[in-house]
C-alpha positions in Angstrom: -0.1 79.5 9.4 -0.5 75.7 9.2 -3.3 74.0 11.1 -2.5 71.1 13.5 -4.6 68.0 14.0 -4.5 64.5 15.4 -6.3 61.6 13.8 -7.0 59.0 16.5 -7.8 55.5 15.3 -8.9 52.7 17.6 -9.0 49.1 16.3 -11.4 46.6 17.8 -11.3 43.0 17.0 -12.2 39.7 18.6 -12.1 36.2 17.0 -15.5 34.6 16.5 -16.0 31.7 18.9 -18.7 29.2 17.8 -21.6 28.6 20.3 -20.9 24.9 20.4 -17.6 25.4 22.3 -19.1 27.9 24.8 -19.5 25.2 27.5 -16.1 23.7 26.9 -13.8 24.7 29.8 -10.9 25.7 27.6 -13.0 27.8 25.2 -15.5 29.5 27.5 -12.9 32.0 28.7 -12.9 33.5 25.2 -16.4 34.8 25.7 -15.3 36.0 29.2 -12.5 37.9 27.6 -15.1 39.7 25.4 -17.3 40.4 28.5 -14.3 41.9 30.2 -13.6 44.1 27.2 -17.2 45.3 27.1 -17.0 46.1 30.8 -13.7 47.9 30.9 -13.3 49.3 27.4 -16.2 49.5 25.0 -19.0 50.6 27.3 -16.8 53.1 29.2 -15.7 54.5 25.8 -19.3 55.0 24.7 -20.0 56.5 28.1 -17.1 58.9 27.6 -18.6 60.0 24.3 -21.9 60.7 25.9 -20.3 62.9 28.6 -18.3 64.8 26.0 -21.4 65.2 23.9 -23.5 66.4 26.9 -20.8 68.9 27.9 -20.4 70.3 24.4 -16.7 69.3 24.1 -15.7 68.8 20.4 -14.3 65.3 19.8 -13.8 62.9 16.9 -12.0 59.7 16.2 -12.0 56.8 13.9 -13.1 53.3 15.0 -12.6 49.9 13.5 -15.1 47.2 14.5 -14.2 43.9 12.8 -17.0 41.8 11.3 -16.5 39.0 13.9 -16.7 41.4 16.8 -19.9 42.9 15.3 -21.4 39.5 14.9 -20.7 38.7 18.6 -22.0 42.0 19.8 -25.2 41.4 17.8 -25.6 37.8 19.2 -28.5 37.3 21.6 -26.9 34.4 23.4 -23.7 36.5 24.0 -25.8 39.5 25.1 -27.8 37.4 27.7 -24.5 35.8 28.8 -23.0 39.2 29.4 -25.9 40.3 31.7 -25.3 37.1 33.7 -21.6 37.9 33.8 -22.3 41.4 35.2 -24.6 40.0 37.8 -21.8 37.7 39.0 -19.4 40.7 39.1 -21.9 42.7 41.1 -22.2 39.8 43.6 -18.4 39.8 43.8 -18.5 43.6 44.3 -20.8 43.2 47.3 -18.6 40.6 48.8 -15.5 42.8 48.3 -17.2 45.7 50.0 -18.1 43.6 53.0 -14.7 41.9 53.1 -12.5 45.0 53.2 -12.1 48.1 55.3 -10.5 51.5 54.9 -9.1 52.6 51.6 -9.7 49.2 50.0 -13.3 49.3 51.0 -13.6 52.7 49.4 -12.1 51.4 46.2 -14.4 48.4 46.2 -17.4 50.8 46.5 -16.1 52.9 43.5 -15.6 49.7 41.4 -19.1 48.5 42.4 -20.7 51.8 41.4 -18.9 51.7 38.0 -20.2 48.2 37.4 -23.8 49.3 38.3 -23.4 52.1 35.7 -22.1 49.7 33.1 -25.0 47.4 33.6 -27.5 50.3 33.5 -26.0 51.7 30.3 -25.9 48.4 28.6 -29.5 47.5 29.4 -31.3 50.8 29.7 -29.4 53.3 27.6 -28.0 51.1 24.8 -30.8 48.5 24.8 -28.2 45.7 24.9 -27.0 46.9 21.4 -23.7 48.7 21.4 -23.6 48.7 17.6 -26.6 51.0 17.4 -24.8 53.5 19.7 -21.7 53.4 17.5 -23.9 53.9 14.5 -25.6 56.9 16.2 -22.3 58.5 17.0 -21.1 58.0 13.4 -24.3 59.6 12.1 -23.8 62.6 14.4 -20.3 63.0 12.9 -18.4 62.3 16.2 -16.7 59.2 14.9 -15.9 57.6 11.6 -16.4 53.8 11.3 -13.7 52.3 9.0 -14.3 49.1 7.0 -12.0 46.2 7.2 -11.5 42.7 5.8 -13.9 39.8 6.6 -11.2 38.3 8.9 -7.9 39.9 10.0 -6.0 38.4 7.1 -2.5 39.6 6.2 -3.3 40.6 2.6 0.3 40.7 1.2 0.4 36.9 1.6 -2.3 36.6 -1.0 -1.5 39.4 -3.4 -1.1 37.0 -6.3 -4.6 35.6 -5.6 -6.7 38.6 -6.6 -9.9 36.6 -5.8 -8.9 36.2 -2.2 -8.1 39.9 -1.8 -11.5 40.8 -3.4 -13.4 38.3 -1.3 -12.0 39.5 1.9 -12.7 43.2 1.0 -16.2 42.5 -0.3 -17.4 40.4 2.6 -15.9 43.0 5.0 -17.9 45.8 3.3 -21.1 43.7 3.2 -20.7 43.1 6.9 -20.2 46.8 7.5 -23.3 47.7 5.5 -25.3 45.0 7.3 -24.5 46.3 10.8 -24.2 50.1 10.1 -26.4 50.7 7.1 -23.7 52.5 5.1 -20.5 51.8 3.2 -17.3 53.3 4.6 -14.9 55.7 2.9 -11.9 54.4 4.8 -10.6 50.9 5.1 -8.3 49.4 7.8 -5.7 46.9 6.6 -5.1 44.3 9.3 -1.6 44.7 10.7 -1.3 47.7 8.3 -0.3 45.0 5.8 0.4 46.6 2.4 2.1 45.6 -0.8 2.1 47.3 -4.2 -1.2 46.7 -6.0 -3.5 46.6 -3.0 -4.6 50.2 -3.7 -6.2 49.0 -7.0 -8.3 46.4 -5.2 -9.4 48.9 -2.6 -10.2 51.6 -5.1 -12.3 49.2 -7.2 -14.7 48.9 -4.3 -15.2 52.7 -4.0 -12.9 53.1 -1.0 -11.0 56.3 -0.7 -8.2 55.9 1.9 -6.4 53.7 4.3 -3.6 53.9 6.9 -0.1 52.4 6.5 2.9 52.0 8.8 5.1 55.1 8.6 7.8 52.9 7.0 5.7 52.2 4.0 5.2 55.9 3.2 8.7 57.2 4.2 10.4 54.5 2.1 8.1 55.1 -0.9 9.1 56.5 -4.3 9.6 59.4 -4.2 10.2 60.2 -0.6 7.2 62.3 0.5 8.0 66.0 1.0 5.8 66.2 4.1 6.9 63.0 5.7 4.2 61.4 7.9 2.5 64.8 8.5 0.2 64.6 5.4 -1.4 61.8 3.4 -0.2 60.9 -0.1 -1.9 59.6 -3.2 -1.2 56.5 -5.2 -1.2 56.7 -9.0 -4.9 55.8 -9.0 -5.7 58.6 -6.5 -6.2 56.3 -3.6 -5.2 58.2 -0.4 -2.8 56.7 2.2 -2.0 58.0 5.7 1.1 57.2 7.6 0.6 55.9 11.1 3.2 57.3 13.5 4.9 54.2 14.9 6.5 56.1 17.8 3.2 56.8 19.5 2.4 53.4 20.9 5.7 53.4 22.8 4.6 56.6 24.6 1.7 54.7 26.1 2.7 51.0 26.3 5.3 49.3 28.5 7.1 50.3 31.7 8.5 53.5 30.1 5.1 54.5 28.7 2.3 56.4 30.4 0.6 53.2 31.5 3.7 52.1 33.4 3.5 55.1 35.8 3.8 53.9 39.4 0.6 55.6 40.5 -1.6 53.7 38.1 -3.5 50.5 39.0 -1.7 47.2 38.9 -3.8 45.0 36.7 -1.7 42.0 37.6 -2.9 42.3 41.2 -6.5 41.6 40.4 -8.2 39.7 43.3 -9.2 36.9 40.9 -5.5 36.0 40.4 -4.5 35.6 44.0 -7.5 35.1 46.2 -9.0 31.7 47.1 -12.1 30.9 45.2 -14.0 31.0 48.5 -13.5 34.7 48.6 -14.6 35.3 45.0 -18.4 34.9 45.6 -18.9 32.4 42.9 -17.3 34.5 40.2 -14.7 31.8 39.6 -15.3 28.2 40.7 -12.6 25.8 41.9 -10.5 24.6 38.9 -11.7 27.3 36.5 -9.4 29.6 34.5 -8.5 32.8 36.4 -9.9 35.9 34.6 -9.6 39.5 35.6 -12.6 40.8 37.7 -11.6 44.5 37.7 -11.2 44.5 41.5 -7.6 45.5 42.2 -6.3 47.5 45.2 -2.6 47.9 44.4 -0.7 50.6 42.4 2.3 49.6 40.3 4.6 51.3 42.7 7.5 49.3 44.2 6.7 46.0 42.5 2.9 46.2 42.9 3.1 46.7 46.7 1.7 50.2 46.9 -1.9 51.0 47.7 -3.8 52.4 44.7 -4.7 56.1 45.1 -7.6 56.8 42.9 -7.3 60.7 43.2 -3.5 60.6 42.4 -4.2 58.4 39.4 -6.8 61.0 38.1 -4.3 63.8 38.5 -1.6 61.8 36.7 -4.0 61.1 33.8 -4.4 64.8 33.2 -0.6 65.3 33.4 0.0 62.5 30.9 -2.7 63.9 28.6 -1.0 67.3 28.7 2.4 65.7 28.0 1.0 63.8 25.0 -0.6 66.9 23.5 2.5 69.0 24.2 4.7 66.5 22.4 2.4 66.3 19.4 2.1 70.0 19.3 5.9 70.3 19.2 6.2 67.8 16.4 3.5 69.6 14.3 5.0 73.0 15.0 8.4 71.9 13.9 6.9 70.4 10.7 5.0 73.6 10.0 8.3 75.5 9.7 8.8 73.7 6.4 5.1 73.6 5.4 3.6 76.9 6.8 0.4 76.9 4.7 -0.4 73.2 5.0 -2.9 71.3 7.2 -0.6 69.0 9.1 -1.7 65.9 11.0 -0.4 62.9 13.0 -2.2 59.6 12.7 -2.1 57.6 16.0 -3.5 54.1 15.8 -4.1 51.9 18.8 -5.7 48.6 19.7 -8.7 49.7 21.7 -8.5 46.8 24.2 -5.3 48.4 25.6 -7.5 51.1 27.1 -9.3 49.9 30.1 -8.1 46.3 29.9 -4.3 46.8 30.2 -4.4 50.4 31.3 -7.2 50.9 33.7 -7.1 54.7 33.4 -6.8 54.6 29.6 -10.3 55.7 28.8 -10.0 58.7 31.2 -6.8 59.6 29.4 -8.6 59.7 26.0 -11.3 61.9 27.5 -8.7 64.3 28.9 -7.1 64.6 25.4 -10.4 66.0 24.0 -11.0 68.3 27.0 -7.5 69.8 27.0 -6.9 69.9 23.2 -8.1 73.6 22.8 -5.3 74.8 25.1 -2.8 73.5 22.6 -4.5 74.7 19.4 -4.9 71.1 18.3 -8.0 69.7 16.7 -9.0 66.0 16.3 -9.9 65.0 12.7 -11.3 62.0 11.0 -9.9 60.7 7.7 -12.7 61.5 5.3 -12.9 65.2 6.4 -9.1 65.5 6.5 -8.9 64.3 2.8 -11.3 67.0 1.8 -9.1 69.7 3.4 -6.0 68.3 1.6 -6.9 68.4 -2.1 -3.3 68.8 -3.4 -1.5 65.6 -2.4 1.8 64.3 -3.6 1.8 61.1 -5.6 3.9 58.4 -4.0 4.2 54.7 -4.6 4.5 53.2 -1.1 6.6 50.1 -0.4 5.7 46.8 1.2 5.2 47.3 5.0 3.4 46.1 8.1 3.0 47.2 11.7 4.3 44.2 13.7 7.9 44.0 14.8 10.3 45.4 12.2 7.6 46.2 9.7 7.2 43.3 7.3 4.9 40.9 9.1 7.7 38.4 9.6 6.1 37.1 12.9 3.2 35.7 10.8 5.5 33.3 9.0 7.7 32.3 11.8 9.3 28.9 12.3 6.5 27.8 14.6 3.5 29.0 12.5 4.6 29.1 8.8 2.8 25.7 8.1 -0.6 27.6 8.3 0.1 29.7 5.2 0.8 26.7 3.1 -2.5 25.1 3.9 -4.6 28.2 3.7 -3.2 29.2 0.3 -4.0 25.7 -1.0 -7.5 25.9 0.4 -7.9 29.4 -1.2 -6.8 28.2 -4.6 -9.3 25.3 -4.3 -12.1 27.7 -3.3 -11.5 29.9 -6.3 -11.7 26.7 -8.4 -15.0 25.7 -6.8 -16.5 29.1 -7.3 -15.7 28.8 -11.0 -16.8 25.3 -11.5 -20.1 25.6 -9.7 -20.9 29.2 -10.6 -24.6 28.5 -11.1 -25.3 26.1 -8.2 -28.5 26.5 -6.1 -30.1 24.7 -3.2 -28.1 22.3 -1.1 -25.0 22.6 -3.3 -25.0 26.4 -2.9 -25.4 26.1 0.9 -22.3 23.9 1.2 -20.3 26.2 -1.1 -21.3 29.1 1.1 -20.0 27.2 4.1 -16.8 26.4 2.2 -16.2 30.1 1.5 -16.8 30.9 5.2 -14.4 28.3 6.4 -11.7 29.6 4.0 -12.1 33.2 5.2 -11.9 32.1 8.8 -8.8 29.9 8.2 -7.1 32.9 6.5 -7.2 34.9 9.8 -3.8 36.0 11.0 -5.0 35.7 14.6 -3.9 32.0 14.6 -0.3 32.5 13.6 -0.1 35.6 15.8 -1.3 33.6 18.8 1.2 30.8 18.1 4.0 33.2 17.6 3.2 34.9 21.0 2.8 31.4 22.6 -0.7 32.4 23.6 -3.1 29.5 23.7 -1.2 27.6 21.1 -3.3 24.5 21.3 -6.5 26.5 20.9 -5.2 28.4 17.8 -3.9 25.2 16.2 -7.1 23.3 16.8 -9.3 26.1 15.4 -7.3 26.6 12.2 -7.2 22.9 11.7 -10.9 22.6 12.2 -11.5 25.2 9.5 -9.2 23.5 7.0 -10.6 20.1 7.7 -14.1 21.3 7.2 -13.2 22.9 3.9 -11.4 19.8 2.7 -14.4 17.7 3.6 -16.6 19.9 1.5 -14.1 19.9 -1.4 -13.9 16.1 -1.4 -17.7 15.7 -1.1 -18.3 18.0 -4.1 -15.7 16.0 -6.0 -17.5 12.8 -5.2 -21.0 14.4 -5.6 -22.0 13.2 -2.2 -23.1 15.8 0.3 -24.1 14.9 3.9 -27.1 17.0 4.8 -26.7 16.1 8.5 -23.1 17.3 8.5 -23.9 20.5 6.7 -26.7 21.4 9.1 -24.4 20.8 12.1 -21.7 23.1 10.7 -24.2 25.8 9.6 -25.4 26.0 13.2 -21.9 26.2 14.6 -20.7 28.9 12.1 -23.3 31.6 12.5 -20.9 34.2 11.2 -21.7 35.7 7.8 -25.2 34.1 7.4 -25.7 36.1 4.2 -22.4 35.0 2.6 -22.4 34.1 -1.1 -19.5 31.8 -2.3 -19.4 33.7 -5.6 -17.3 36.4 -3.9 -14.4 34.1 -4.8 -15.3 34.1 -8.5 -12.8 35.4 -11.0 -13.9 38.9 -12.1 -14.4 39.2 -15.9 
């Protein structure tokens, strides 16, 4: 009889925001966004792991923590700012408790207690270092940390520039080793962006597997016998899993679990509709409105219903059971054709969805692990699953990606395609600089290192994604232009053999990401 397993994968990423723009009104909210994610997603997720560990409940999942997210979590300025943010939230909580009566007062007290626990965990239990807790869980075998590229680049756009592919992979792996002390077995491709040949680059760095969109595997040559229920091998033995693209729709949107009428309405946060006088200094007059986590409405009847915390808890268990039942049925049907195989489903989600967009999302994940034994389903991680499946079919996947219809077309849309032209030209010039100045030291090496960093940051697909979604368009355009202008300044100064030390020091202080970077990652390999 075949064994059934689910491979949960959570992807965490935040774009790096330089310290110099922290005080700027339009940019400061990007740190606040990170603080909100720490409060409602990352710390509750780690707290969930501790509860399961304490109760002896088996659990395992895979986690992607991008280099830029790790850099910000490791930043002392951001850590101290987060504590100040929590103190402001607690002041708001005290104000909300005194301002309300009845069921809303009870909810405010619950939110306040949760905030107190978050603060206690962050300071006392985690020592203000969440990365160490993720590292501990990985060492204990509960989670597997996947590597990823230096920035969330869409690699198929640079497949003809091998040096760019290698630089992104190498810097990403160095960052992973820097923060977690080990090198990963698995590697997350941003947007699940794949095109033929990438497996060779990944394999050359000692990586063993990655995850593609189901389309890339199912449309491969030959068509895989086991569909998306088992990984396949490329011709060089690199292993690829197929992510089940139907799973996000089960959770997201009005027809997904998170759209249930009993769940909390995040759009009704007090920060969005109360006067600043009632927000206890959390938001000042004229500042951008950001979610506080204090909401008293359910999604029922156009956000008019009162949020029932107990009803939401019961619904979470029902939705967890429904998810497990559906997955069990899929795997059972597949086992009819492969009775002796270990079958699995790979479910990949952006971690910020849980907690930020779906308030009860972390509780739902916890219920999956607690209820899984009733459905004879286990939760696996990629490296262990590979060891269980030694006889894999050889398949050549096709070009694929996860956004929209599966080819990354939103990243070269009419409104954002200009970015790729300039980043590719900058990439070509960086490869040229790495070759021409291969033996540079001192000041010239420093400015070349900065050039490499600026190119990597400009290659990030976050900028075209934000422009496509019409989300902070001016911010995205300004940052990508700043990166490209900085690189062009370096390129011209090297050509003129005239380097401004003052300019270099200013930019080095601003771009604290990748302090260990070596520009030679862009060198042509011999």
